[in-house]
C-alpha positions as CSV (number, residue, x, y, z in Angstrom):
1,M,44.9,20.4,51.9
2,I,43.8,18.5,49.2
3,R,43.9,19.4,45.5
4,F,40.7,18.5,43.6
5,D,41.5,18.6,39.3
6,V,37.7,19.5,37.6
7,G,36.3,16.6,36.6
8,A,37.7,14.4,38.9
9,T,36.2,11.3,39.9
10,I,34.9,10.1,43.3
11,D,34.2,6.3,44.1
12,T,30.6,5.7,44.4
13,G,31.2,2.3,46.1
14,E,29.9,0.3,42.7
15,P,32.6,-1.4,40.7
16,G,33.8,0.6,37.7
17,I,31.2,3.2,38.1
18,P,33.3,6.7,39.2
19,E,31.0,9.7,39.4
20,T,32.1,12.9,38.7
21,I,32.3,15.5,41.3
22,P,29.9,18.2,41.2
23,D,31.3,22.3,40.4
24,N,29.0,23.5,43.6
25,V,30.8,20.5,45.8
26,V,34.6,21.2,45.0
27,S,33.5,25.0,45.4
28,A,32.3,23.9,49.0
29,W,35.3,22.1,49.8
30,I,37.5,25.0,49.2
31,A,35.2,27.4,51.2
32,E,35.4,25.1,53.9
33,G,39.0,24.6,53.5
34,F,39.2,20.7,52.7
35,A,40.5,21.5,49.8
36,S,42.9,24.2,48.5
37,Q,42.4,24.7,44.6
38,V,41.0,23.8,41.7
39,V,43.1,23.0,38.8
40,E,41.3,23.1,35.0
41,P,42.8,20.3,32.8
42,P,44.9,21.3,30.1
43,V,43.0,20.8,26.6
44,V,45.3,18.6,24.9
45,K,45.9,19.9,20.6
46,Y,46.1,17.0,17.8
47,R,47.7,16.9,14.6
48,I,47.5,14.8,11.6
49,N,50.8,12.6,10.5
50,Q,50.5,13.2,7.0
51,D,53.2,10.4,6.2
52,D,50.4,7.7,8.0
53,C,47.1,9.4,7.3
54,V,45.2,7.2,4.6
55,E,42.4,10.1,3.7
56,C,39.9,7.9,4.9
57,A,37.7,11.2,6.4
58,A,36.7,9.5,9.7
59,C,38.0,12.0,11.5
60,I,36.3,15.3,9.6
61,E,32.8,13.0,10.3
62,V,33.6,13.0,13.7
63,C,34.7,16.3,14.6
64,A,31.7,18.0,15.9
65,V,33.8,21.6,15.8
66,E,34.8,21.2,12.3
67,A,38.5,21.8,12.9
68,I,39.6,19.3,10.3
69,T,39.9,19.9,6.8
70,P,41.1,18.0,3.9
71,D,44.1,18.6,1.3
72,P,45.9,18.0,3.1
73,Y,44.3,17.0,6.0
74,S,45.0,18.8,8.9
75,I,43.3,20.2,12.3
76,D,42.9,23.7,12.9
77,E,44.2,24.3,16.2
78,D,42.9,27.3,17.5
79,I,39.2,25.3,16.3
80,C,40.1,22.2,18.1
81,N,38.7,21.3,21.4
82,G,40.7,18.7,22.1
83,C,38.1,16.1,22.3
84,A,40.1,13.3,20.8
85,E,37.6,11.7,19.0
86,C,39.4,12.1,15.8
87,V,42.2,10.2,17.3
88,A,39.5,7.2,18.5
89,V,38.1,6.9,14.8
90,C,41.6,7.0,12.9
91,P,41.9,3.4,11.8
92,V,45.9,4.3,11.5
93,E,46.7,6.3,14.1
94,A,47.8,9.0,12.6
95,I,46.3,11.8,14.5
96,E,48.9,12.5,17.5
97,P,49.1,14.9,20.0
98,I,50.9,18.1,19.8
99,E,53.5,18.3,22.3
100,E,54.3,21.7,24.0
C-alpha cells in the first residue's frame, strides 16, 4: 500500500513541473486499494521573535487573515493559517515556526 499526503505531487514528465494529485483521484486509489490512507499535513504556526523584529510592517501587509498585530508585533495563533507569507517577506528573519 502507498500512503498519499494531501497536496502530494506527481511527476508530469515535464522538468520542474509537478502536478498536484486531485482529491478525487486519491479517493479512487483508496477505494481500489492502491493507497491506504490520506493524511492531512499539519498546519505550522509561527511567532515573531521580538529581539529580531525591526517593526517594518511587511508581515502585516501580506497577512491575508489579519493574524498579525503591532505593539508589540505578534501573531495570533488562533487566526494564523500557517501560509508563511509573513516568513517570506520578513527582511530580518524574525518570524519562526512554533515548535509543538
